[in-house]
SEDO-734584 format. One record per atom (N, C-alpha, C): residue in three letters; atom name; x, y, z. Coordinates in Angstrom, 1 decimal. Layout:
<sites>
(site 'ALA' 'CA' (X Y Z))
...
</sites>
This chain:
<sites>
(site 'MET' 'N' (-214.4 33.8 -160.9))
(site 'MET' 'CA' (-215.4 33.0 -159.8))
(site 'MET' 'C' (-214.3 32.0 -159.2))
(site 'SER' 'N' (-214.9 32.1 -157.8))
(site 'SER' 'CA' (-214.1 31.1 -156.7))
(site 'SER' 'C' (-214.7 29.7 -156.7))
(site 'VAL' 'N' (-213.6 29.2 -156.7))
(site 'VAL' 'CA' (-214.5 27.5 -156.7))
(site 'VAL' 'C' (-213.6 27.1 -155.2))
(site 'ALA' 'N' (-213.9 26.2 -154.4))
(site 'ALA' 'CA' (-213.5 25.6 -153.0))
(site 'ALA' 'C' (-214.1 23.9 -153.2))
(site 'VAL' 'N' (-213.5 23.3 -152.8))
(site 'VAL' 'CA' (-213.2 21.9 -152.7))
(site 'VAL' 'C' (-213.4 21.2 -151.4))
(site 'ASP' 'N' (-214.3 20.7 -150.3))
(site 'ASP' 'CA' (-214.1 20.6 -149.0))
(site 'ASP' 'C' (-213.2 18.9 -149.0))
(site 'LEU' 'N' (-212.0 19.0 -149.0))
(site 'LEU' 'CA' (-210.9 18.0 -149.0))
(site 'LEU' 'C' (-211.3 16.8 -148.3))
(site 'ASN' 'N' (-211.8 16.9 -147.0))
(site 'ASN' 'CA' (-212.4 16.2 -146.1))
(site 'ASN' 'C' (-213.4 15.3 -146.8))
(site 'ARG' 'N' (-214.2 16.1 -146.9))
(site 'ARG' 'CA' (-215.8 15.4 -147.5))
(site 'ARG' 'C' (-215.1 14.6 -149.3))
(site 'CYS' 'N' (-214.5 15.2 -150.0))
(site 'CYS' 'CA' (-214.2 14.5 -151.5))
(site 'CYS' 'C' (-213.7 13.0 -151.0))
(site 'GLN' 'N' (-213.9 12.2 -151.7))
(site 'GLN' 'CA' (-213.7 11.1 -151.8))
(site 'GLN' 'C' (-213.0 10.2 -153.3))
(site 'GLY' 'N' (-212.4 11.2 -154.3))
(site 'GLY' 'CA' (-211.8 10.9 -155.2))
(site 'GLY' 'C' (-212.7 10.0 -155.9))
(site 'TYR' 'N' (-214.2 10.4 -156.4))
(site 'TYR' 'CA' (-214.3 9.8 -157.2))
(site 'TYR' 'C' (-214.2 10.4 -158.7))
(site 'ALA' 'N' (-213.4 11.9 -158.9))
(site 'ALA' 'CA' (-213.2 12.4 -160.0))
(site 'ALA' 'C' (-213.9 12.2 -161.3))
(site 'GLN' 'N' (-215.0 12.5 -160.8))
(site 'GLN' 'CA' (-216.3 13.3 -161.8))
(site 'GLN' 'C' (-215.8 14.6 -162.2))
(site 'CYS' 'N' (-215.6 15.5 -161.1))
(site 'CYS' 'CA' (-215.2 16.9 -161.6))
(site 'CYS' 'C' (-214.3 16.7 -162.2))
(site 'ALA' 'N' (-213.0 16.3 -162.3))
(site 'ALA' 'CA' (-211.7 15.7 -163.2))
(site 'ALA' 'C' (-212.3 15.5 -164.7))
(site 'PHE' 'N' (-213.3 15.0 -164.8))
(site 'PHE' 'CA' (-213.8 14.0 -166.0))
(site 'PHE' 'C' (-214.3 15.5 -166.4))
(site 'LEU' 'N' (-215.3 16.2 -166.3))
(site 'LEU' 'CA' (-216.3 17.2 -166.5))
(site 'LEU' 'C' (-215.3 18.4 -166.7))
(site 'ALA' 'N' (-214.7 18.7 -165.8))
(site 'ALA' 'CA' (-213.5 20.1 -165.9))
(site 'ALA' 'C' (-212.2 20.0 -166.0))
(site 'PRO' 'N' (-211.4 19.2 -166.6))
(site 'PRO' 'CA' (-210.4 19.0 -166.5))
(site 'PRO' 'C' (-209.3 20.2 -166.3))
(site 'GLU' 'N' (-209.8 21.3 -167.1))
(site 'GLU' 'CA' (-208.9 22.4 -166.6))
(site 'GLU' 'C' (-208.7 23.0 -165.3))
(site 'ILE' 'N' (-209.7 22.4 -164.3))
(site 'ILE' 'CA' (-210.0 23.0 -163.0))
(site 'ILE' 'C' (-209.6 21.8 -162.2))
(site 'PHE' 'N' (-210.1 20.8 -162.2))
(site 'PHE' 'CA' (-209.4 19.7 -161.1))
(site 'PHE' 'C' (-209.0 18.5 -162.4))
(site 'VAL' 'N' (-208.1 18.2 -161.2))
(site 'VAL' 'CA' (-206.9 17.3 -161.5))
(site 'VAL' 'C' (-206.4 16.0 -160.8))
(site 'MET' 'N' (-206.8 14.7 -160.9))
(site 'MET' 'CA' (-206.6 14.0 -159.7))
(site 'MET' 'C' (-204.9 13.8 -159.5))
(site 'HIS' 'N' (-204.5 13.6 -158.5))
(site 'HIS' 'CA' (-202.7 13.5 -158.2))
(site 'HIS' 'C' (-202.9 12.1 -157.7))
(site 'GLY' 'N' (-202.3 11.0 -158.4))
(site 'GLY' 'CA' (-202.7 9.7 -157.6))
(site 'GLY' 'C' (-203.8 9.1 -157.7))
(site 'GLU' 'N' (-204.3 8.2 -157.0))
(site 'GLU' 'CA' (-205.5 7.4 -157.0))
(site 'GLU' 'C' (-206.7 8.4 -156.2))
(site 'GLU' 'N' (-206.2 9.2 -154.9))
(site 'GLU' 'CA' (-207.1 9.7 -154.0))
(site 'GLU' 'C' (-207.2 11.1 -154.2))
(site 'ALA' 'N' (-205.8 11.7 -154.2))
(site 'ALA' 'CA' (-205.9 13.0 -154.2))
(site 'ALA' 'C' (-206.0 14.3 -155.2))
(site 'LEU' 'N' (-207.1 15.2 -154.9))
(site 'LEU' 'CA' (-207.5 16.0 -156.0))
(site 'LEU' 'C' (-206.7 17.5 -156.1))
(site 'LEU' 'N' (-206.2 18.1 -157.1))
(site 'LEU' 'CA' (-206.1 19.4 -156.9))
(site 'LEU' 'C' (-206.7 20.0 -158.0))
(site 'TYR' 'N' (-206.8 21.2 -157.2))
(site 'TYR' 'CA' (-208.0 21.9 -158.3))
(site 'TYR' 'C' (-207.4 23.8 -158.4))
(site 'THR' 'N' (-207.8 24.2 -158.9))
(site 'THR' 'CA' (-207.4 26.2 -159.4))
(site 'THR' 'C' (-208.8 26.7 -158.7))
(site 'PRO' 'N' (-208.3 27.7 -157.5))
(site 'PRO' 'CA' (-209.2 28.5 -156.8))
(site 'PRO' 'C' (-209.9 29.1 -157.3))
(site 'GLU' 'N' (-209.6 30.0 -158.6))
(site 'GLU' 'CA' (-210.0 30.7 -159.5))
(site 'GLU' 'C' (-210.2 30.2 -160.7))
(site 'ALA' 'N' (-211.4 30.6 -161.4))
(site 'ALA' 'CA' (-211.6 30.1 -162.4))
(site 'ALA' 'C' (-212.3 31.3 -163.6))
(site 'ASP' 'N' (-212.3 31.3 -164.8))
(site 'ASP' 'CA' (-212.5 32.5 -165.7))
(site 'ASP' 'C' (-214.4 31.9 -165.9))
(site 'GLU' 'N' (-214.9 33.3 -166.0))
(site 'GLU' 'CA' (-216.5 32.9 -166.5))
(site 'GLU' 'C' (-217.0 32.3 -167.3))
(site 'ALA' 'N' (-215.9 32.0 -168.4))
(site 'ALA' 'CA' (-216.3 30.8 -169.4))
(site 'ALA' 'C' (-216.4 29.5 -169.0))
(site 'GLN' 'N' (-215.5 29.2 -167.8))
(site 'GLN' 'CA' (-216.0 27.7 -167.3))
(site 'GLN' 'C' (-217.5 27.8 -166.3))
(site 'ARG' 'N' (-217.9 28.6 -166.2))
(site 'ARG' 'CA' (-218.9 28.3 -165.3))
(site 'ARG' 'C' (-220.0 27.5 -166.0))
(site 'GLU' 'N' (-220.1 27.5 -166.9))
(site 'GLU' 'CA' (-221.1 25.8 -167.5))
(site 'GLU' 'C' (-220.5 24.7 -166.8))
(site 'LYS' 'N' (-219.0 24.6 -167.0))
(site 'LYS' 'CA' (-218.5 23.1 -166.7))
(site 'LYS' 'C' (-218.3 23.1 -165.4))
(site 'LEU' 'N' (-218.1 24.0 -164.8))
(site 'LEU' 'CA' (-217.9 24.2 -163.6))
(site 'LEU' 'C' (-219.2 23.4 -162.8))
(site 'ALA' 'N' (-220.1 24.2 -162.9))
(site 'ALA' 'CA' (-221.8 23.8 -162.3))
(site 'ALA' 'C' (-221.8 22.6 -162.7))
(site 'GLN' 'N' (-221.6 21.9 -164.0))
(site 'GLN' 'CA' (-221.8 20.3 -164.4))
(site 'GLN' 'C' (-221.0 20.0 -163.2))
(site 'ALA' 'N' (-219.6 19.7 -163.2))
(site 'ALA' 'CA' (-218.6 19.3 -162.3))
(site 'ALA' 'C' (-219.6 19.4 -160.6))
(site 'ALA' 'N' (-219.5 20.2 -160.2))
(site 'ALA' 'CA' (-220.2 20.5 -159.0))
(site 'ALA' 'C' (-221.7 19.6 -159.0))
(site 'ALA' 'N' (-222.4 19.4 -159.6))
(site 'ALA' 'CA' (-223.9 18.5 -159.4))
(site 'ALA' 'C' (-223.4 17.4 -159.7))
(site 'ALA' 'N' (-222.3 16.8 -160.5))
(site 'ALA' 'CA' (-221.8 15.3 -160.6))
(site 'ALA' 'C' (-221.2 14.5 -159.4))
(site 'CYS' 'N' (-220.7 15.9 -158.5))
(site 'CYS' 'CA' (-220.0 15.4 -157.2))
(site 'CYS' 'C' (-221.3 14.3 -156.7))
(site 'PRO' 'N' (-220.6 13.1 -156.4))
(site 'PRO' 'CA' (-221.2 12.4 -155.9))
(site 'PRO' 'C' (-222.1 12.7 -153.8))
(site 'VAL' 'N' (-220.6 13.6 -153.1))
(site 'VAL' 'CA' (-220.7 13.7 -152.1))
(site 'VAL' 'C' (-220.6 15.4 -151.9))
(site 'GLN' 'N' (-220.8 16.2 -152.9))
(site 'GLN' 'CA' (-221.5 17.5 -153.3))
(site 'GLN' 'C' (-220.3 18.7 -152.1))
(site 'ALA' 'N' (-218.9 17.8 -152.2))
(site 'ALA' 'CA' (-217.7 19.0 -151.9))
(site 'ALA' 'C' (-217.4 20.0 -152.9))
(site 'ILE' 'N' (-218.2 20.0 -154.0))
(site 'ILE' 'CA' (-217.5 21.3 -154.4))
(site 'ILE' 'C' (-218.4 22.5 -154.8))
(site 'LEU' 'N' (-218.0 24.0 -153.8))
(site 'LEU' 'CA' (-219.0 25.0 -154.3))
(site 'LEU' 'C' (-218.1 25.9 -155.1))
(site 'VAL' 'N' (-219.1 26.6 -155.8))
(site 'VAL' 'CA' (-218.8 27.7 -157.0))
(site 'VAL' 'C' (-219.2 28.7 -156.4))
(site 'ASP' 'N' (-218.5 30.1 -156.5))
(site 'ASP' 'CA' (-218.4 31.1 -156.1))
(site 'ASP' 'C' (-218.6 31.3 -154.2))
(site 'ALA' 'N' (-217.8 30.1 -153.8))
(site 'ALA' 'CA' (-217.8 30.5 -152.4))
(site 'ALA' 'C' (-217.0 31.6 -151.7))
(site 'VAL' 'N' (-217.8 32.3 -151.0))
(site 'VAL' 'CA' (-217.4 33.6 -150.6))
(site 'VAL' 'C' (-217.5 33.3 -149.1))
(site 'ASP' 'N' (-216.3 33.9 -148.1))
(site 'ASP' 'CA' (-216.7 33.6 -146.7))
(site 'ASP' 'C' (-216.7 35.1 -146.3))
(site 'ALA' 'N' (-217.9 35.5 -145.9))
(site 'ALA' 'CA' (-218.4 36.8 -145.4))
(site 'ALA' 'C' (-218.3 36.8 -143.9))
(site 'PRO' 'N' (-218.2 37.4 -143.6))
(site 'PRO' 'CA' (-217.7 38.2 -142.1))
(site 'PRO' 'C' (-218.8 37.8 -141.5))
(site 'ALA' 'N' (-218.7 37.4 -140.1))
(site 'ALA' 'CA' (-220.2 37.2 -139.2))
(site 'ALA' 'C' (-221.1 38.1 -139.3))
(site 'GLU' 'N' (-220.6 39.1 -139.0))
(site 'GLU' 'CA' (-221.6 40.9 -138.8))
(site 'GLU' 'C' (-222.3 40.9 -139.8))
(site 'ALA' 'N' (-221.6 40.8 -141.0))
(site 'ALA' 'CA' (-222.1 41.0 -142.7))
(site 'ALA' 'C' (-223.1 40.3 -142.8))
(site 'VAL' 'N' (-223.3 38.8 -142.6))
(site 'VAL' 'CA' (-224.2 38.0 -142.6))
(site 'VAL' 'C' (-225.5 38.0 -141.5))
(site 'SER' 'N' (-225.0 38.6 -140.5))
(site 'SER' 'CA' (-226.2 38.8 -139.3))
(site 'SER' 'C' (-227.1 40.1 -139.8))
(site 'ARG' 'N' (-226.0 41.2 -140.5))
(site 'ARG' 'CA' (-227.3 42.7 -140.9))
(site 'ARG' 'C' (-227.8 42.3 -141.9))
(site 'GLU' 'N' (-228.0 41.2 -142.9))
(site 'GLU' 'CA' (-228.7 40.7 -143.9))
(site 'GLU' 'C' (-229.7 40.6 -143.5))
(site 'GLN' 'N' (-230.1 39.4 -142.6))
(site 'GLN' 'CA' (-231.3 38.9 -141.6))
(site 'GLN' 'C' (-232.2 39.6 -141.7))
</sites>
């Protein structure tokens, strides 16, 4: 599973670090460190962490598809 955090949006509320400490760690007061790949067994905790983020900065299973692939699907 891939995890992405929009660090420009993240405000350091640390809800993710509380709910999924294996993936998210606060470094100091405001900087968030995270593991971009997670085991399938952590899906539940990641879903809870993403839902608890007040600014919705966490994306789980984020995939960057090429633009032409996206346009063909529509």
